VOGU-3710 file (C-alpha; in Angstrom, 3 decimals, decimal comma):
1> mttrkpdfii> 57,700/-33,903/53,459  58,371/-31,742/50,414  59,147/-28,094/50,908  58,527/-27,139/47,286  55,866/-24,509/46,738  54,389/-23,240/43,501  56,375/-20,389/41,998  53,398/-19,170/39,996  49,676/-19,811/39,525  47,434/-19,390/36,491
11> igamksatst> 44,356/-18,019/38,249  41,858/-17,926/35,376  39,688/-16,971/33,732  37,543/-20,027/33,128  37,162/-20,913/29,406  39,943/-18,574/28,313  42,685/-21,104/27,374  44,122/-21,755/30,836  44,223/-25,511/30,108  46,089/-24,934/26,858
21> lheqlalqpd> 48,669/-22,711/28,551  49,018/-25,198/31,421  49,729/-28,084/29,039  52,135/-26,036/26,935  54,141/-25,098/30,038  54,103/-28,730/31,190  55,966/-29,632/27,989  58,794/-27,169/28,686  61,893/-28,495/30,529  62,056/-25,536/32,916
31> ffmstpkepy> 58,533/-25,991/34,267  56,730/-28,530/36,425  52,943/-28,224/36,281  50,655/-29,855/38,833  48,467/-32,875/38,298  45,590/-32,295/38,587  45,764/-29,106/36,598  43,186/-27,466/38,870  43,705/-28,473/42,513  41,399/-25,658/43,759
41> yfsddevfsm> 43,291/-25,753/47,052  42,846/-22,116/48,074  39,282/-21,784/46,806  37,356/-24,916/47,725  36,754/-25,536/51,429  36,827/-29,333/51,130  40,160/-29,251/49,284  41,683/-26,706/51,666  40,725/-28,961/54,563  43,006/-31,656/53,095
51> grdwylnlfs> 45,890/-29,575/54,335  49,096/-27,874/53,294  51,064/-31,123/52,999  48,572/-32,495/50,480  48,914/-29,352/48,393  52,700/-29,165/48,483  52,940/-32,833/47,604  51,586/-31,921/44,159  55,026/-30,423/43,458  57,171/-33,077/45,140
61> naepnqlcge> 58,324/-34,600/41,840  59,680/-31,354/40,435  63,366/-31,171/39,614  65,341/-28,652/41,691  65,875/-26,374/38,675  62,215/-26,365/37,567  59,629/-23,709/38,326  56,409/-25,127/39,782  52,937/-24,013/38,771  49,276/-24,891/38,966
71> ssthytklpd> 46,160/-23,541/37,225  42,928/-23,186/39,182  40,231/-21,060/37,584  38,188/-21,043/40,793  40,695/-18,502/42,082  39,035/-15,764/40,010  35,412/-16,620/40,713  34,250/-13,919/43,066  31,995/-13,759/44,954  31,640/-17,553/45,022
81> ypdtitrmks> 35,021/-18,366/46,617  35,580/-15,412/48,968  38,406/-16,916/51,066  40,752/-17,652/48,166  43,075/-14,647/48,333  43,333/-14,612/52,142  44,358/-18,269/52,167  46,780/-17,801/49,273  48,465/-14,775/50,826  48,846/-16,625/54,114
91> elpnikliyv> 50,640/-19,577/52,539  52,208/-17,927/49,494  53,071/-14,326/50,415  55,306/-13,941/47,359  54,130/-15,515/44,135  53,632/-14,575/40,512  50,193/-14,819/38,946  49,008/-15,211/35,352  45,496/-14,129/34,350  44,287/-15,307/30,921
101> lrhpverlis> 41,478/-13,213/29,446  39,098/-13,513/26,527  36,358/-11,367/25,018  33,910/-11,274/27,948  30,857/-12,258/25,887  32,685/-15,093/24,115  33,923/-16,351/27,479  30,359/-16,200/28,820  29,042/-18,233/25,885  31,761/-20,867/26,274
111> hyihqwsqni> 31,047/-20,956/30,012  27,350/-21,566/29,301  28,142/-24,373/26,813  30,428/-26,011/29,361  27,796/-25,927/32,101  25,125/-27,110/29,641  27,280/-30,052/28,549  27,807/-30,969/32,196  24,020/-30,944/32,767  24,398/-28,117/35,291
121> frcdineaid> 22,501/-25,588/33,164  19,367/-26,966/31,509  17,840/-23,771/30,190  18,344/-21,442/27,224  21,346/-19,126/27,423  19,178/-16,029/27,808  17,372/-17,533/30,770  20,718/-18,706/32,153  22,099/-15,148/32,041  19,222/-14,070/34,290
131> rydelvnysr> 19,435/-17,087/36,599  23,174/-17,616/37,019  25,229/-14,592/38,099  28,471/-16,512/37,524  28,100/-16,115/33,759  28,523/-12,359/34,063  30,686/-12,158/37,172  33,476/-14,371/35,860  33,779/-12,127/32,780  34,160/-8,993/34,921
141> yayqiqpyid> 37,921/-9,075/34,802  38,734/-5,892/36,727  36,341/-6,979/39,485  38,125/-10,317/39,711  41,747/-9,118/39,487  41,731/-5,925/41,575  41,843/-7,817/44,920  44,972/-9,642/43,709  46,591/-6,350/42,695  45,819/-4,965/46,149
151> vygrdnilfv> 47,513/-7,944/47,801  50,359/-8,898/45,450  50,943/-5,727/43,425  50,503/-5,087/39,724  54,079/-6,076/38,828  53,510/-9,653/39,976  50,566/-10,263/37,653  50,866/-11,032/33,937  47,854/-10,570/31,654  47,631/-12,966/28,704
161> fnetlrvrpq> 44,884/-12,873/26,092  43,206/-15,844/24,443  43,006/-13,887/21,205  46,757/-13,271/21,217  47,581/-16,881/21,998  45,719/-17,812/18,823  47,625/-15,452/16,503  51,141/-15,485/17,999  51,396/-18,389/20,462  55,200/-18,628/20,444
171> aelervakfl> 55,638/-14,946/21,248  53,093/-15,167/24,056  54,754/-18,250/25,518  58,060/-16,382/25,450  56,419/-13,452/27,240  55,156/-15,828/29,930  58,624/-17,356/30,297  60,272/-13,947/30,588  57,772/-12,863/33,230  58,669/-15,986/35,243
181> giapqrvkwh> 62,400/-15,454/34,906  63,110/-18,043/32,209  65,024/-17,096/29,060  62,465/-16,806/26,215  64,580/-18,896/23,852  64,190/-21,889/26,180  60,465/-22,329/25,469  58,815/-23,676/22,337  55,110/-23,741/21,513  54,024/-27,260/20,540
191> enlseqnvss> 51,770/-26,894/17,510  50,767/-30,561/17,617  49,127/-30,132/21,021  45,445/-29,463/20,406  43,524/-26,843/22,334  42,647/-28,223/25,753  39,222/-28,357/27,380  37,351/-26,679/24,536  33,558/-26,715/24,465  33,186/-26,914/20,709
201> qrvrrfngyn> 31,816/-30,468/20,695  28,813/-29,415/22,810  27,836/-32,947/23,809  25,707/-33,216/26,936  26,978/-35,592/29,621  24,732/-37,953/31,559  25,116/-40,403/34,424  27,542/-43,108/33,300  28,814/-41,039/30,343  32,484/-41,692/31,079
211> vlvesavmtw> 31,941/-45,458/31,304  29,545/-45,816/28,386  31,080/-43,312/25,974  34,693/-42,541/26,805  36,053/-45,917/27,935  38,127/-47,758/25,331  36,261/-51,027/25,855  32,821/-49,506/25,405  34,013/-47,569/22,366  35,235/-50,818/20,794
221> lrrrlipksf> 31,948/-52,612/21,572  29,792/-49,689/20,472  31,465/-49,418/17,076  31,031/-53,134/16,396  27,570/-53,806/17,810  25,597/-50,612/17,190  24,906/-49,329/13,643  26,595/-46,033/12,847  23,285/-44,448/11,807  21,841/-45,120/15,267
231> rtrvreflsm> 24,983/-43,858/16,976  24,766/-40,674/14,912  21,127/-40,086/15,904  21,974/-40,531/19,597  24,904/-38,137/19,321  22,726/-35,539/17,597  20,126/-35,907/20,364  22,791/-35,199/23,001  24,457/-32,358/21,098  23,946/-28,627/21,035
241> rkkptisssn> 23,583/-28,230/17,290  24,520/-24,581/16,970  26,197/-21,909/19,002  23,749/-20,347/21,488  22,316/-16,988/20,457  22,038/-14,159/22,945  19,113/-11,807/22,403  19,841/-8,250/21,274  18,465/-6,833/24,522  20,735/-9,089/26,568
251> idqlnrifdd> 23,713/-8,230/24,360  23,090/-4,531/24,975  22,874/-5,122/28,708  25,989/-7,305/28,758  27,983/-4,778/26,750  27,059/-2,055/29,242  28,137/-4,194/32,184  31,344/-5,387/30,567  32,305/-1,980/29,163  32,026/-0,522/32,662
261> dlaklskilg> 34,346/-3,240/33,938  36,689/-2,922/30,946  37,060/0,799/31,639  38,557/-0,179/35,001  40,672/-2,883/33,362  41,924/-0,309/30,849  43,339/1,776/33,701  45,062/-1,308/35,100  46,581/-2,241/31,744  47,286/1,262/30,481
271> qefktatfse> 45,428/0,585/27,255  41,820/1,032/26,244  39,644/-2,084/26,072  36,008/-2,152/24,935  33,670/-4,994/24,045  33,292/-3,673/20,482  37,041/-3,777/19,867  38,213/-6,293/22,454  39,896/-8,702/20,051  41,812/-5,934/18,282
281> naityasekg> 42,742/-4,384/21,645  44,016/-7,742/22,890  46,130/-8,449/19,830  47,781/-5,029/19,948  48,380/-5,227/23,697  52,136/-5,373/24,166  53,117/-2,985/26,928  53,288/-5,532/29,691  55,064/-3,811/32,534  57,925/-5,865/33,841
291> ss> 57,965/-8,321/30,943  58,474/-6,232/27,831
//
């Protein structure tokens, strides 16, 4: 039985570039990232019931000199997975955590598109905001991260911003490496690796989608037997044609909720963050305690 444990975990937030960061780290020689990317071991009851050996086996192929990591966004989805931190602290009392953030409204919209494409949400985004608390809760970053600070301490948590990864990816990857104890010059951002798990295509899945659409055999048959014009019409029928629009009243309400949360996050980070200036705040954020 392997005795390797993860040295760090990317704990979220959903739709903030956690998949991209996971894949970039997996390409670095000093890191071993889990497959699957999101084991959800500490959050999901059915996965946790599979046991500690199952979880640790995810890291059994790591080289002795590699740091091990996994990336489960369910770990910052309060109140839906309330046992996550208790389980994690019990099995991993000392671990470093990475929390990837994004403008809270943009994250919410991407979250909605993802759930819509998976056929989980079937309503308009404004109705979804009223019906599904997760859209707002998962963008309340201080609410999600404060329990981790209480348990693991602020110095063991690195905040990374989606907006910063887009404008200076190499520098951010070096900051991640330094936080984890790896010399920054040993990591290199791979520009040829496309963004992972993006929702930009906005194509709605259906039963049998993977077999009928994504399999190589069906793709070959489809392109030879079905006219392109018909394939285009089907794709348009299944696609969200434009980015969802949030009503002005909902935007006002969301900004009030998120600005209240960002005021708390500002105290944690030692820098002001507001919805109106979030992207600029994120790009100028540099005073990462313990990694600067």
